[in-house]
MARVO-650783 format. One record per residue: x, y, z of N, C-alpha, C in turn. Coordinates in steps of 0.001 Angstrom, whole numbers, plus 524288, in hexadecimal, padded with zeros to 5 digits. Layout:
XYZXYZXYZ
...
This chain:
801757FB54801C77FF507FE1B80004803678048A80165
801A08070F7FCC38046D80D767FC3A802AD811AC80305
803D481278804BA8046A81478809C78039881944808DE
806AC81CEB8050D804848213F800FF7FE73823797FEB5
7FD6381DBA7FF5F7F97881FC27FD1D7F5B78223880064
7F30D827067FE587EE7782A3A802FD7EC6E82B317FF9B
7E58282D1D801117E03282D847FFAE7E102833A87FFD0
7DEC98351B7FBAE7DF4983C2B7F94C7DAA383CB87FE0A
7DD0F83F41801D27D983844478061B7D6428484E803BA
7D7CB84C53800997D5EA84DFB7FE447D0BE84B7A7FB1A
7D122848E07F8AD7CCB1847707F4C27C80F843E87F9E7
7C9DD840A57FD5C7C74D8402E800FD7C3DD8450280448
7C5D6847D0805887C37684BB7806C97C09E84F0F803FA
7BFDB84E367FF677BCED8508C7FAF97B79084D8A7F9F3
7B918847A57FA1C7B5CA843757F9C07B2CA844968004B
7B390845A9802C07B0D484646808C67ACCD848D780829
7AFE084EB9805AA7AC3F853F8805D67A96E855148025E
7ABB884FEE7FE867A67F84FA47F8F37A21984CB87FD13
7A12B8488A7FDD279CC284676801E979B8D848DC803C7
79F4584CF78083679BF284E2B80B3E7999C8548380B50
79972855D5803E2795FC857E78023C78ED28564180316
78F08850FA802EC7895084F698020D7886B85031807E3
78365851368082777F3E8502A80C71782308552181198
781658597E80DD3780DB85E688111677D56860058127C
77B3D86399816F0775B9865308164E775B386B3981997
7712B86DAE8180D771778723B818F97714A8712481F21
773C187640822A5771AE87537827C7776BB8727682B1B
7798D86D748271577CFE86B9182B5B7832F86B95828DE
78826869BC82AB978CB386C0382A8D78E60866F9827A0
78BB7863458296378F5385D06827EF78BF085A4A8221C
78C508561B8215E78A838534681DD17847F84EEF820A8
7812484E7F81D5677E7684AA581E9D77C67846E3819FD
77D618415381AF977D2783E85816A277BE2839E081920
7755483BC281AEB773BE8357881E93773B88317A8196C
774FF82DE381BB577405826B98183276FCD826528146A
77021826848103B76C1F825A280B3B76A2382A9180B60
76B7E82EFF80CA8768628345480AA67698A836D380580
76759837F5804A17697C83A8C7FEB376EE983C5B7FEAA
770F483F68803E77765E8422C802467797083C508031B
77892838DD8051577A7B833AD8065A77A7E8315480067
7769A830667FD58777C582F597F8C377A29833DC7F463
77BCF8376F7F62177E4583C067F3367856C8399D7F489
784D3839977FAC578A68836797FCEE78C2D8317B7F897
7887682DA27F91E78A918291E7F54478C2D828817F02A
787FC82DCE7EDCC788F182E807E90A78D2882F117E7B3
78FDE8340F7E9E1794808371C7E9E37995F832387EB04
7997482EC57EF8E79DDE82B8E7F19679C9A826407EA4D
796FA823F07E939799C7820827E37279B65823F37E061
79A10829727DF8C79C4282A367D9907A2A482AF17DA8E
7A3F182B587DF087AAA982AB87E0F27ABDB826897E032
7A9D2821647E08A7AAC681D387E1B17AA3F81A717DCD8
7A5C381D6E7D8EC7A70D81C187D3F07ACF281DF47D14C
7ADAB822797D2DB7B17F826EF7D0E57B6E5822507D20D
7B7A381F777D40C7BB5581D2C7D6637BC408162E7D2EB
7B7B7814637D11A7B5B4810107CF707B57280CC57D050
7B1C380DD67D7397B115808727DAC87ABB6809217D850
7A9E68029A7D9F27A5E9800187D8B07A2ED800DE7DB96
79E8D802917DC9679984804537E1BB79552801B87E1FC
79637801607E5D9790F17FB9B7E7C578DE67FECC7EBF0
7892A7FE727EDFB786B07FEE37F03D783DE7FB7D7F1C8
782637F9AF7F7177820A7F44B7F92277ABA7F61E7FB38
777C97F1EF7FC72772F47F4BF7FD9A771917F86C801BF
775B17FA1D805B27749D7FDCC80A0D7763780385808A6
778FF801C5802E377A908076F801D477FA9808D080262
78365803958047E788DF80537803AB78ACB804CD7FF7D
78EBB8088F7FE7379121809F47F9AA796678092E7FA2A
798F08047D7F7A179EA38030A7F66B7A07D805077F07F
7A4B5807867F1C07A813807C17EBAE7AD5A8037E7EAF2
7AE3B801C17E9077B1797FD0C7E84E7B4F47FDDA7E45E
7B8BB7FF637E5697BE2B7FDF07E2897C1377F96C7E23C
7C3567F62B7DB9A7C2D47F0FF7DA5C7C7CD7EED77DD2E
7C83D7EB0A7DFC97CD757E9C17E14F7CF6E7E46C7DD95
7D3427E3967DBE77D60E7DF837D8D97D4A37DBA47D99B
7D3157D9B97DD767CEA97D3A47DDEB7C9CB7D4377DE40
7C7507D44A7DC647C1407D4D07DC407BFB67D09B7DF66
7C1B97CC1A7E24C7C0167C99F7E4337BEF27CBC87EA54
7C3497CF0F7EB927C2B77D2087F2307BEA87D4C27F1E3
7BE137D4A97F7667BA6A7D9197F8FB7BD787DE9F7F8A2
7BA2B7E3047F9127BB5C7E6BA7FA9F7BD007E9A27FFCD
7C0727EC877FFFE7C22A7EECB804017BF517F47F803EF
7BACA7F5E080A107B7297F8AB806E47B9067FD9C80B92
7B856801BB80BE07BA98806A380D837B58D809E880E23
7B3FC80CA7812697AE0B80EBC811CF7AD358135181752
7A6A98142B816C77A59C8158C81C7079EFF8176C8191F
79D7C81DD781AAC7985481F52819FD79983823CD81675
794EA82636812FC7938882AF38129578FEB82D9C8158C
78BA582AC981800786F682BC3819587883182FE881ED9
78731833828216978890836FC8258E7851E838A482927
78472838F982DC8781AD83B488312177EC683FCC8307F
77BC5842B68321B77A88847968305C77DA684D4C83212
7806A8500C82F3B7843885416830AA78A4A853038316D
7899884CE182DF97900C84DFA82E00792FF84E9682E14
7993984C9682E8479E9B84F0C829F679EBC84B3882712
7A2D384B86823DA7A3748498781E9A7A755845228206C
7A9888433E824E67AB9E84088822A37AB9683A4C826DA
7A7B483992828017A6BF835B282B7D7A31B8316D82545
7A47B82C79827077A51D827CE822BB7A78482A5181CAB
7A46A82F0881A567A6DD8316A815DF7ADF08302F8152F
7AFCC831CD81B147B44E83011818E57B68C82BE4817E2
7B4A28272481A177B67D82275819537B54181F928145F
7AFD98210F812007ADE5820FF80B447B1638227D808DB
7B26D828E2809107B52D82C36805387BC6082A51806BA
7BE80828D880A9C7C3FB825E480CB07C2A28223380878
7BF0C81EAE808177C0A481919806297BFE381CDD7FFBA
7BCA481DA17FE877BD778207C7FA5A7C3C2822C57F76F
7C49D825227F8E47C9EA8273C7F99A7CE39823F17F876
7CE0D81EF77FC167D25081B047FD0B7D042817F17F510
7CD1E8181B7F46B7CAFA817267EEF07CCB28195F7EA19
7CD9081E677EB507CF4B822FC7E8B97D46B8212D7E801
7D680820F57EB2B7DB988213C7EB6A7DEEF81C497EA24
7DB1F818637EAFF7DCE0812867E6597DD66813FA7E1A8
7DA21815F27E0117D9AB816EF7D96C7DB34819A77D6B8
7DB8081E307DA027E20E821E77D9177E749820107D712
7E82981A2A7DB5B7EDD1819577DB0F7ECAF813BA7D991
7E8738133E7D6C67E8C380CE77D55E7EA688085D7D89D
7E79580A477DCD07EA6F8055C7E1F47E5B97FFE57E0B0
7E78E7FB097DFD67E53F7F7387DC8F7E3247F4487E2D3
7DF377F2957E57E7DE277EF7A7EA8B7DCB27EA497E929
7DE6D7E6467EB357DBF47E1197EB9D7D5927DFE87ED9D
7D4F27E11D7F10B7CE2F7E3BC7F0E67CCE97E8D47EE3A
7C6277E6977EE4B7C50F7ECF27EA977C5707EFFA7EFE9
7C4937F5397F2117C2F07F97B7F5B47C0427FC8D7F4A3
7BBD77FD237F7E57B84C7FFC17F72B7B617804B27FAFD
7B30C808A27FAB57AFFF80B027FCEE7ABAC8099A7FFC6
7AA9980BA3804027A3AE80A0A805A97A3CC80D658096A
79D8B80F9780616799AC813B580A86795E18106380C9D
794CC811038111F791D580BAA8133E78B7E81178814BA
7860C80F1481518782D980FD2813CA78151811748199F
77F89815FD81B2E77B78817FE8221377FB88165C82675
7852381988826097870E816AC829B7786F181B5082F57
7865D8204382D3A7837B822A6831E577EC581FCC8346A
77B8281EA4832427759281E1B8335E772718223283878
77465827FC834F7770CC8298983548769CD82AC0833EF
769D68292F82E2C764A48291382CC9761428236B82BB3
765FB81DE682C677648481A3682CB3766DE8179B82FAD
765418130B83460766B68121F8390D7649280BAA835F4
7690D807ED836F676DF180A2B83B91772DC80C4283700
7769F80D9E83A6E77B31811E88374777ED080D51835DC
781F280DFA832727866480A6382E5F7824C806DC82CA0
77E30807D68297977BCD8037A8281377DAB800F382256
77FFA804DB821CC781C48023D81BE2785F47FCB481BB9
78A317FE928210E78D127F99982314789D97F60B823B0
787127F574827BF784267F44482B25781577EF62827F2
77F717F124823F177C2A7ECCD821DA780047EA0481E13
783BF7ED9B819A27870B7E90C81863789C77E48E81A05
78ACA7E57381E5E78F617E3C6823C3789FC7DFA782640
785E97DF03824B2781AB7DBE98264477FDF7DC4182B2C
780047E03B82EC177EFA7E2E0832BD779817E417833F6
777DE7E57B82F56770CC7E7F682FB176E867E5EA829B3
769957E51982B33767767E1E682595764947E535822DD
768297E82781E10766427EA57818E1760B37EB5D8181A
75CE97E87E8186D758747E8CC81723755D17EBCE81D6D
7576C7EC1D820E0757087EE0C824F4759D27F46D82506
75CBD7F4468240675F217F9648235175E3F7FCC481D49
75B787FAFC81991756067FB368169D7528E7FEBA81810
74ECC7FCC981DA474C887FE948200F74BA9802EF82402
751058046E82581752C280841829A47508280DDD8278F
74CDC81090828F974C0E8159B8255D74ED881B1F8296F
74F6881F728269A75017822E3829DE74BB0825A982D04
74D50829E682EBE7486582D7D831F97453C82E3482ED2
743E782E6082A9873FF682FB58254073EB482BF08226C
73F428288A8263873C178211582393740EF820B181E7D
7417E8209A81A44745B381F32818397486A81B2481917
749598175C816BA74B1D810B9817FE7508C81329813EA
754AE80DEF815D87589080D7B8133C75A1D80DBB80F1B
7573A8092D80D95755A98078C80785754F780AF8804DE
7523E80F978078274E38811F6802DF75310815D680248
754AC819118067B7578C81B1D806A675D5681AA680200
760F5817718031676303812987FF537608D813A07FB18
75BFC812297F90475A808117E7F2A075A6B818C27F135
75A2B81B7F7F5007574B8213D7F43D75D51825297F098
75FEC822277F3D476704824307F35876AC48210D7EE14
766B581D867ECA57693E818E47E82876FF8815C87EA64
76F4B814537F01F7714F810A67F25776FAB80C517F4BB
76B7780A187F1E37691F805147F28976BDC800D07F131
76FE17FE277F1017738A7FB957EE01771FC7F6397EED3
7774E7F3C57EE54776957ED617EB0677AB87E9C37EC7F
77E977EE6B7EC58785BF7E9EB7ED2E787237EA447F124
78AB37E6AD7F04878E147E3E17F6CA793AF7E4257F65F
7947D7E5F57FA4A79BDF7E6177FA8F79DD07E1EB7FF5B
7A12C7DFC57FE357A3DB7DBE6802757A7D07DD4580382
7A8737E025807257AFDD7E0CC809587B3267DDF480AF0
7B8357DFBF80A477BB837DC2180C217BD507DFF2811EA
7BC457E478811297BDD67E81E8160A7BCB47ED268153D
7BDA07EEC881A9A7BA647F57A81A817BBF47FA6581D3A
7BE077FC3281C2D7C0FC8023D81F367BC668085C81E5C
7BC35807A2823517B9F480E0F824507BAF28112C82571
7BE7E816B2823687C073819FD8254F7BC7A81DE58259D
7BC948201482AD37BA8F8232782E647BAF0829668310F
7B9A182C04830967BA09831948363A7B99582F7C83AF7
7BBD782F2383EDB7BA3582BBD844167B66682D9F845B7
7B5C4832B0845F77AF24835298487B7B04E8356084CA6
7B3E9835A284FC37B58383507856147B9DA8383685681
7BA4D83A9385A797BF1D83C2F85BCC7C5238391285CBF
7C3D28353785D297C9B08326285E377CEDB834D285C84
7CF398324E857757D3AC8337B8534E7D50283915853BC
7D1A283CFB852B97D357842B7852047D5A5843E9858B5
7D389842A285DF07D64784419861437DB71841D4863B2
7DBB983C08860F47E09483AAA860B07E66C83CB585DB1
7E36583F7485A077E70F84010855707E85E83AC385213
7E43B836F1850F17E5118322484C4A7E4EF832E2847D6
7E56783108844C77E57B831F783F5D7E1D082D9283C9E
7E2728282F83FEE7DE598247483E5E7DBDD820B8840DE
7D6718218F841667D49481D40846817D35E817D1842D7
7D74F814F7845877D4E880E74843FF7D0E980D858482E
7CBFA80BA78455F7C8D1809D38479E7C811804B384A26
7C575801C084D137C8427FD1E8507A7C2DD7FA3284E23
7BEB37FE2584F357BA7B7FB1D84EE37B4AA7FFB985065
7AEF77FF03850BB7ACBC8038F850067A857800ED8563F
7A7B68069B855FD7A2F18056385BA379E4B8030A85AA2
79B9E7FFFF85E8C796D07FCD685C37792E5801DC85E8A
7901B8014585A8778B038057C85A7D7866D804DC8594D
781DB804CD85EB077D62803D585EF777A5A8093885E31
774248084C85C9C7706D80B9D8596C76CEA80AF585CEB
7682F80E3B85FE8764F680C7B8602775FDC8115C85C56
75BF380ECF85CDE75704815EA85D4975393814D886015
7525E8159D864E474E3A8160E869947488881809867F2
743E4817678699F741D081A1486A1473E7D8199C86FC5
7402D81CF1873B073D0C81B448786B738EB81F88878F4
7338381D0087C487311B81FF987BB772E8D81FDF880D9
72AD28226C8816D727FC825218885F72271826AF886B2
721F382C1C88A4071D2382E568890571E628338288930
71B1F836D68881871AFF83D8E88422719FB83F418898B
71B29843C688C80717C18467288F9571A15849DC89280
718EC84DC289610718F2854298962571D7C8537F8983C
7213F857438971B726CA857B789A19726B585A5889E3B
7222085D3F8A05D72251860548A38F71DF085E898AAA7
7192285B0D8A6AD717708586F8A913716D08513F8ABDC
71C8F84F628AA7471E1B8497D8A9C5720A1848CF8AD69
720A2847128B161724FE846098B5BC7299D8430A8B393
72E9C8422F8B4F17312E83F1F8B2517314A83BD48B386
73036838C98B81A72F01831EF8B79F729178317B8B664
726CA8335E8B446721F9833038B1A2722EC833258AB37
7278B835308A9C572810834728A3C072A5582EE08A10A
727D582E6889DA372B4E82A578994672D1E82E6389333
7320483013895397343183315892DB739A382F1288F44
7397A82E5D889B173D8182CB3889CA742A682E95885F8
7414B833B7887477452C83713887C07489D8366888B5E
74701837068907574B978354A8946A74D7782FBD8958D
74A2C82AF08915374D03827338920A750EA8261588E9E
750D58284988A5A755BF8298D885C77580682D25888D5
758FB8309788BB275D698333C88F0775EC682E82893ED
75DBB82BC9895B975E74829C5899A6761B78257F89760
761718226C893A27623881E058903876979820F388D51
76A02825A688B2176DAB8291E888737703B8289088DD0
76F1C82B438923A7730D82CFC89649774D38289E898A8
771EC822F7898B57730681D6F89A26777C381C348953D
7774781BFD8936C779908185888EC977F4881CE488E3C
77F118217588E16784578261388E9678766823498941F
78551823C18979A787A88210889DF378B3581C8E89CB1
7878A818DD89AE77884A813BD89A4678E45814C18953A
78DBA816068906B790E6816E788D28796E681967890DA
795BE81B8E8923879A0D81FFF897A779BD281AF489C1C
79AE98188B89CDB79C248147B8A0F479F6780F3789DDF
79C7780F05897C579F4980B3F896397A4B680DA88948A
7A546811B18921A7AA1A8144088EC27AB7B8137288925
7A7C280F64888137A9E580CFD881D87A3B780D4587E0E
7A0238111687F6079D9A810AC87D05799758164787C6D
7955381783877AD792FB81AD78777278D67819D58775A
789AE81EB98792A7844481D5B8791278133823EA877F6
77DD98240A873F777DAF828D18719277754829AF86F30
774EB82C508719976DCA82BB786FC4770008319D86ACB
76E8C831ED8649376FAE83580862BC76A94836B485F84
76669834978603076178836A685D8275DF48360686287
75A5683A57862787555C83967866447538383E51863AD
74C00839CE863DD7492283C3E862A6744BE83D5786895
7421F8418F8685073E888409086D6573880842AC86990
7345383D7A86BAA72E28841B486AB272BF78404786FCC
728A2845BF86F86726D3849B586C1F72A8084D5F86911
72EFB84CF386EAE733918516286C7D7319B856AF86E5F
72E0D85654873F172D7C85C608746D72F5B85DE387880
7321D86301879137349A8643A87FD07313A86305884B9
72CDA864298836E7288A8648E889DC7260185E1F88994
7261E858D58862B7256F85352886DE729798518F887A3
728BF84E1F889C772D5D847CD88C0072AC3844D688662
72F43842678848572EEE840DD8807C72C7883ABE880E2
729008392787BEE726FD834A087B1572BA88306C87921
72EF383251875F07324B82D7E872F473757832A6873E9
73BD882EE7874A6740C282EFA87158743DE82C5A86EF5
744AC82D6D869D474697829E8866A174C5F82B748668D
74E458284886686754F582A1F866C775896825198647F
75E5B825D2863BA76127820D6861BC765C38220A86679
769BF81BBC866C876CAC81AC1869CE770B0819448686B
7751381A9086834779168183A863FC77DCD8174B86A2A
77ECD813AE869AD782A78108E86C287880B80D758693B
78CFC80E4186CA57924780CCF86ABC794B180BE986C43
798038074F86CF379CDD805848701479F11801D986C29
7A4A78026286D1F7A9EC7FEE3869267A9507FA4886C0A
7A97C7F80E872437A9B27F5608731F7A5F57F0E0872F4
7A6277EC29872D47A0877E9CE8706A79CAA7E92C8754D
79FDD7E7588798979C387E68E87DF1798C37EB2D87F19
79CAD7F11287E38799AE7F4D98823D7949C7F65787D5C
7969B7F4F587865791467F5EB873F478CFA7F2AE875F0
78D547EE758771D788EE7EA2B8776D785C87EACB87D4A
78A1C7EC6F881277871B7EC5F88561783357F2F78845B
7863C7F5F788286784727FB1E8840B77E6E7FAD887E5C
77D9A7F7F887B07778A57F88F877CA775BE7F4C987C3B
777287F2BD87FA27732E7EECC883FA772A17F34F8875A
7762D7F7498892C772D47FB5588BC676EC37FF0588BC6
76F52800788857676D2B8054F8835B767548020F883BB
7655C7FCF788119760B57FABF880BF75DFB7F9B388646
762257F7F888AE3761127F64088FCA75E937FB4D89269
7614C800AB8923B75FB3805CA895CE75C008077089240
75BAC8076C88E7C755F180902889447524D806AB88D1B
75013800C788DC174CE27FD0B88E0874D367FDEF89417
750AD7FF77896197505B8029289C5C74CCA8087A89E5A
74D6680A5089AEE74C9280FAC89C4B746848115789809
7451880E2A893F9740B680DC58946D73CE480ABE89733
73D04807CD89AE6739898066389DE473B0E807368A315
73D7D80C888A52A73E0680F978A94E73BA7813A98A898
73C21815978A54D7397581A338A28D7327B81A7589E69
731BB8157789EA572BB5812AA89CE472C7B8157889745
730F0814CB896A1731E28150888FBE7307F810D188BFE
72FE780FC2887237304880CCC882527342F80CE487E0B
7376E80B3987C257394280C268770D73AED8080B871D8
73D008091686E3273E3F8049C86B8674377806E686998
743F58037C8684C74B8C8042C867B474E22801A286184
750A78028B85FF07510C800D0859D2758BD8008C859F8
75B957FCFB85AD5760DF7FE878581E7631E7FE73852B3
7643E803F58525776550804FF84B5E76B358027184BEB
76E518009784ED5773D7800C884D3B775E97FD4A85099
778957FAEE84F7E77C3E7F7EF852F277FC87F32F851D6
7847F7F6F485224787F27F50E84EF878D4B7F3DE8536E
78EC77EF79854C7793C77ED6085866797D57F1988578C
79B187F04B85AEC79FD37F22585A3F7A28B7EF3D8562B
7A58C7F18C855517A99C7F002851787AF3E7EF9385033
7B2BB7ECB784F4E7B63C7EB40853447B85E7EB1C84DA5
7BD6C7EC5984AE97BCC57EC4B8448B7C4187E854844F8
7C4DE7E4A0841567C6847E188840C77CE317E348842C9
7D0517E164843E17D65B7E2B7845DF7D7CB7E5718414B
7D9047E05683D8C7DE227E0AF839827DACB7E5AC83582
7D7097E830835E97D4E67EBC28320B7D5937F1E983584
7D6187F0F483BA37D7647F4FA83DDE7DD967F67083F0A
7E1667F23D83D677E6B17F29B83CA57E7A37F32D8379B
7E3B17F395833DF7E5A87F42A82E8A7E5437FB0A82FB9
7E04B7FE378301E7DFCB804BB831367E4BE80568833BD
7E5B1804208388D7EA3F804FE83B9B7EF768053383881
7F037801B3836EA7F4D4800548343B7F5A88048F83006
7F0838047682C507EFE28088F827A27F1C580E1B829BC
7F00A80FCC82DA07F0758153182F6D7F7B3815F983143
7F79E813178363A7FC3C81327836FF801AB813518315A
800A78103882E55804228106E82904804898135F8270C
7FF6D81887828648001D81D1A8259480050822DF82881
802E381F2F82E20805B9822C983176801F98272583422
7FB8482398832907F8B282615838877F71A8253283C0D
7F5EE827DB841187F4CE826ED845CD7EF67823A284640
7EFB781FA3849437EB5381D02848577EB4C81B7584E92
7E3EA81B4184D8D7E14A81A028545B7DD95814FA85363
7DC61814188567E7D83080E1F8574B7D25881015859B8
7CF1A80F33857A97CA708107685AEA7C4DC80D2E856F2
7C1DF80C7F85BD27BC7B80B3D859647BA7B810B285780
7B53D80F43852AD7B14A81378852257AE40814AE853FD
7ACDF818EB856007A8F381929859447A26581B2B85678
7A3E181C3F850F479FD681BE084D0E79D288171184BA1
79A748151F84870798E18112B844BA79AC68125D83F77
79DC880E7A83D9679E6580DB18382379D3D80A41835A3
79D7180A398315579CB38057F82DC579ED78014D82ECE
7A42F802D382F2B7A92A7FEF0830B97A8137FA2E83523
7A2BC7FB72839457A2947F94083B7D79FB07F3C883A27
79CDF7F5DE8353479AB07F0208339879C4C7ED1982E64
79F807F0DA82B707A3727EF7F828BC7A6197E9F982B7B
7A83C7EBEB82F2E7ABD17E7AE8324F7A9957E25183218
7A4F07E0B1833067A2207DCB5832EF7A30A7D8FE82C73
7A2F57DC9A8299E7A53F7D974824CE7A9547D949821EF
7AC0D7DBE5822F87B18B7DB65821D67B6A87DF188258F
7BB857DDC7824DF7BE737E0CF826C87BE017E54F82700
7BE5D7E9D082BFB7BCAB7EFA282B537BFBA7F30082EE8
7C1427F72C82CAF7C5527FC78830327C3268002882FFB
7C3C0804528329F7C2A780953833447C6EF80CA5834D7
7C6D4810F8832A17CCAE814EE831017C8AE8196883372
7CBF481C1B839277C7F58200683A9A7CD6A8263F8387E
7C9F5828B18369C7CC7482F098379A7CB90833B883D20
7CE4B835CA83FF57CBE783B4D842507C80283E2E84199
7C4ED83F538434C7C17384230841EC7C1DF84657846B8
7C43184A23845647C4408500F848317BF858505D84C4B
7C1A085210851447BEE085116856BA7BA6784CB985664
7BB3A849AC852F87B6CF84555852E57B129846C3852F6
7B12E84A0984E7F7ABC384BA884C0A7AA6B8481F84791
7A5AC845C8847D87A0F68436E843BE79C76843E984452
799F68440E83D41793B88426283F7E793B98482E83FD6
7963584B2083CD07953A851FC83E1679962855B3839F5
7977F858D5838CC79AC885CC58347679F2485EAE83659
7A09F85D8483B4D7A63C85F4983D627AA0485A2783C8B
7A8568564A83AD67AB1B850FE839987B138853DB835B2
7B4D4851438369F7B9718534C834FF7BCE584F8C83500
7C14084E0E832787C52D84B4E8327C7C98984E1282E0C
7CF0684E4382EE87D20C8504982D2B7D29D84D19828C7
7D42585159823BA7D6EE84D1D81FFF7DBF7848E08201B
7DCE884C43823B47E1108484A823317E1798424F8253B
7DDD184252829A77DC0183D6D82CB47D70883B6E826BA
7D5E983DD98234E7D18A83B41820687D5C48377F81D2D
7DAC983B4F81B5B7DD77838788172C7DF788342981967
7E03E8340A81DE07E4AE82FE3821CE7E1DC82AAD823F1
7D97082BD6823647D88182708824007D66F8241481F26
7D7388272081A897D58A8263B8166D7DAD6822F48150D
7DF76823FC816897E4EA81FEC812BB7E37981BF3817A8
7E33981B8A81A827E29E8172481E457DE6D8129881BDF
7D9A6815FE81BD47D54F8107B816EE7D65680FFF81281
7DADB812C98100C7DE6C8113B809D57E0C280D3A80B74
7E4B480D9280F407E7AC80853810BF7E5A8803C48126A
7E182803A2816CD7DE5F7FF018155D7DC347FCDD812FB
7D8E08006D810267D6EB7FC5880B817DA347FC868080F
7DF377FC93806B57E38D7FA8D804AE7E5CE7F5E4806E2
7E5257F6F08099E7E6907F0A680D547E3887EC1280D41
7DD627ED7F80E497DA307EA2B80DC37DA0F7E9B2806FF
7DADB7EBD68043F7D8077EA11800027DC247E8A17FDCD
7E15F7E8947FE8F7E4F87E8D77FC3A7E7807E9127F71C
7EBE57ECC47F6C57EEF47EEAC7F24C7F0407EBC07EDE9
7EFBB7EAF57E97F7F1047E77A7E5DA7F58A7E8E87E5BB
7FA3B7E5C97E3447FEF17E5B87E2C37FF547E6277DF5E
804147E9F57DC83807A57E7E07D7C5809E27E3837D760
808F67E2347D07080A237DD8E7CF7980FAE7DE297CCFD
């Protein structure tokens, strides 16, 4: 391998900025490309056009995942994939997900420019609905691909407007029929946390991904007058929600290796002087430790039941995500570490706090992740920023890792 081979940083930045123009909304500083929206469709079209410019064979699978594959010298071998996602949260930055996809595309561009042939095909992947804002579960594309969620069930999932996933895929023209069976998968990503930036480290070597469990809960009580109903006579679902959240925050603080968040809350009837009759809310629980993850999920459901009984409430709950902690294969982690050090980059090993498509690709093939620093740990925000040099470093490591796994054809 030629260690001097580097990606074109200027071109990578231009691609990120061009993609980042899609999804701009009046009144917002960032980008909004919710999964399978019109904006997501336009971003997909642009990505596919770039893939076709590089003579990649483009395949779309039944859940809308996009794969652009460059031929290898041995057509019997499976492709080495690199990628991430291009959907965003509301008012996002331009790097989350897109960096992994466009960094992968930049690797392909450099291989084409240098005329480098690989034994395995090498490809770019863009997975559907990683963020899970419009449709749940999150990471839907990789989850379905890896057999963790039934395709037909995914098709039936609806957004807040009642639009089903299958209809949304059809509307933007990405209801495909193709299939890709990968040899390995690499995901390049901004850290979305403060660790690398605070430590002054150039490359994060990701050892695995935290387990993530999501619930949607409807806690029901009895609407009543806020001024005339004594506290001990109330059936207040908001009080129950607050008790559950406060209790779980105390629980994870004691554990020290878990997190819990109530990120979305809606009350009915929603009046200042009325005890609510309904609290509709979400719970997000995470841990990298297998036992803590398992025990914490049980704790959430046990506390919810106890609170409902004690406060005279009823409830319905739906588990909308349940991804176990993932520990990447040691040889894949070592490959990222060695590739970074060969380039002279400083490294730090860490688990990912955020969920990624890599945690599901890990189920079907050897998988690794490469992190670069997020300035002050900011992400899911227009303030998301990573230095150009760090973007280059991460993509160079991706390039090296892909070439190792794909095998460079030797000159005869």
